[in-house]
KOLBA-868589 format. One record per residue (C-alpha): chain; x, y, z; residue number from 1. Coordinates in steps of 0.02 Angstrom, whole numbers, always signed. Layout:
N
unit/px/py/pz/pos
A/X/Y/Z/NUM
...
***
This chain:
154
unit/px/py/pz/pos
A/+4846/+3240/+5250/1
A/+4988/+3326/+5342/2
A/+4896/+3495/+5333/3
A/+4742/+3416/+5412/4
A/+4845/+3344/+5555/5
A/+4931/+3511/+5583/6
A/+4761/+3599/+5578/7
A/+4691/+3481/+5710/8
A/+4845/+3507/+5820/9
A/+4823/+3695/+5806/10
A/+4638/+3682/+5854/11
A/+4686/+3577/+6006/12
A/+4819/+3701/+6058/13
A/+4702/+3850/+6035/14
A/+4564/+3767/+6137/15
A/+4680/+3716/+6279/16
A/+4650/+3828/+6430/17
A/+4808/+3848/+6531/18
A/+4734/+3964/+6661/19
A/+4808/+3932/+6833/20
A/+4675/+3983/+6957/21
A/+4789/+3967/+7110/22
A/+4914/+4093/+7039/23
A/+4786/+4188/+6932/24
A/+4894/+4178/+6776/25
A/+4877/+4109/+6600/26
A/+5022/+4008/+6533/27
A/+5048/+4034/+6347/28
A/+5117/+3904/+6228/29
A/+5272/+3945/+6125/30
A/+5161/+3978/+5974/31
A/+5047/+4095/+6072/32
A/+5197/+4189/+6142/33
A/+5266/+4207/+5966/34
A/+5096/+4269/+5903/35
A/+5084/+4399/+6042/36
A/+5259/+4464/+6007/37
A/+5222/+4467/+5820/38
A/+5063/+4568/+5852/39
A/+5159/+4693/+5956/40
A/+5286/+4716/+5817/41
A/+5150/+4726/+5684/42
A/+5053/+4864/+5771/43
A/+5211/+4959/+5818/44
A/+5261/+4954/+5634/45
A/+5085/+5003/+5579/46
A/+5065/+5152/+5695/47
A/+5244/+5212/+5726/48
A/+5390/+5139/+5629/49
A/+5322/+5112/+5453/50
A/+5183/+5239/+5443/51
A/+5209/+5351/+5290/52
A/+5125/+5520/+5274/53
A/+4950/+5513/+5199/54
A/+4917/+5333/+5251/55
A/+4792/+5258/+5370/56
A/+4806/+5267/+5515/57
A/+4860/+5449/+5509/58
A/+5041/+5485/+5556/59
A/+5063/+5513/+5744/60
A/+4891/+5436/+5779/61
A/+4976/+5332/+5914/62
A/+5152/+5386/+5960/63
A/+5182/+5290/+6121/64
A/+5256/+5116/+6098/65
A/+5174/+5059/+6260/66
A/+5004/+5103/+6187/67
A/+5035/+4997/+6033/68
A/+5089/+4852/+6144/69
A/+4930/+4873/+6246/70
A/+4826/+4876/+6087/71
A/+4910/+4716/+6025/72
A/+4881/+4634/+6195/73
A/+4698/+4685/+6188/74
A/+4677/+4604/+6017/75
A/+4772/+4449/+6073/76
A/+4669/+4423/+6231/77
A/+4509/+4459/+6134/78
A/+4555/+4318/+6016/79
A/+4606/+4208/+6163/80
A/+4434/+4219/+6248/81
A/+4347/+4184/+6082/82
A/+4436/+4018/+6054/83
A/+4496/+3950/+6223/84
A/+4376/+3831/+6310/85
A/+4302/+3875/+6477/86
A/+4361/+3759/+6615/87
A/+4251/+3604/+6620/88
A/+4161/+3639/+6456/89
A/+4186/+3606/+6272/90
A/+4151/+3785/+6214/91
A/+4242/+3951/+6228/92
A/+4209/+4097/+6344/93
A/+4108/+4176/+6202/94
A/+4011/+4015/+6167/95
A/+4118/+3982/+6011/96
A/+4080/+4150/+5935/97
A/+4133/+4208/+5808/98
A/+4105/+4058/+5695/99
A/+4272/+3995/+5632/100
A/+4286/+3809/+5592/101
A/+4474/+3824/+5562/102
A/+4494/+3873/+5746/103
A/+4366/+3744/+5802/104
A/+4231/+3875/+5837/105
A/+4066/+3800/+5783/106
A/+3897/+3844/+5857/107
A/+3840/+3748/+6009/108
A/+3663/+3681/+6022/109
A/+3609/+3814/+6150/110
A/+3668/+3950/+6030/111
A/+3568/+3875/+5888/112
A/+3414/+3850/+5999/113
A/+3415/+4028/+6067/114
A/+3451/+4102/+5896/115
A/+3299/+4013/+5823/116
A/+3189/+4058/+5972/117
A/+3247/+4239/+5964/118
A/+3207/+4250/+5779/119
A/+3035/+4173/+5805/120
A/+2999/+4293/+5949/121
A/+3052/+4439/+5839/122
A/+2936/+4384/+5697/123
A/+2794/+4358/+5821/124
A/+2822/+4531/+5897/125
A/+2823/+4611/+5724/126
A/+2660/+4521/+5684/127
A/+2578/+4581/+5844/128
A/+2633/+4761/+5811/129
A/+2570/+4755/+5632/130
A/+2404/+4679/+5690/131
A/+2375/+4820/+5813/132
A/+2425/+4951/+5685/133
A/+2297/+4876/+5567/134
A/+2164/+4878/+5703/135
A/+2209/+5056/+5751/136
A/+2190/+5115/+5571/137
A/+2010/+5056/+5573/138
A/+1965/+5158/+5727/139
A/+1884/+5326/+5706/140
A/+1933/+5454/+5835/141
A/+1983/+5634/+5843/142
A/+2169/+5597/+5859/143
A/+2190/+5485/+5710/144
A/+2102/+5510/+5546/145
A/+2154/+5397/+5403/146
A/+2190/+5490/+5243/147
A/+2034/+5511/+5137/148
A/+2136/+5551/+4984/149
A/+2171/+5419/+4858/150
A/+2345/+5374/+4802/151
A/+2442/+5518/+4724/152
A/+2434/+5531/+4536/153
A/+2595/+5559/+4446/154
***
């Protein structure tokens, strides 16, 4: 029961948008600040400090500590926009994509609607193309002559 309560608290904290429009800044919670610092250390270790010869990424792939901090910040802010709710809505900047119920990212009804409509349009377009290919095969003209040979014999 305690895990469930903690999980719900984490979802709420992740979804909370602390963007201050007047100052054009985002205030991070203590947990988010810790995560960002941990990411910076992780990628600095991965690329610079604890990168043995023959491993991936290759040694000296990134040598500048500022670059690893920028990379970590990129990953952090990428995750932030995927989970933090847009102001005045109940979905993230990426419309709750990628799907992750543990972070509270579940598909919204417009996403489901447009996914289904897109799939139906794709199937319809494929059907139309295949119909016209079938009609074209039946035409006789000098540019297209269907094969008069039977299937190959093996």
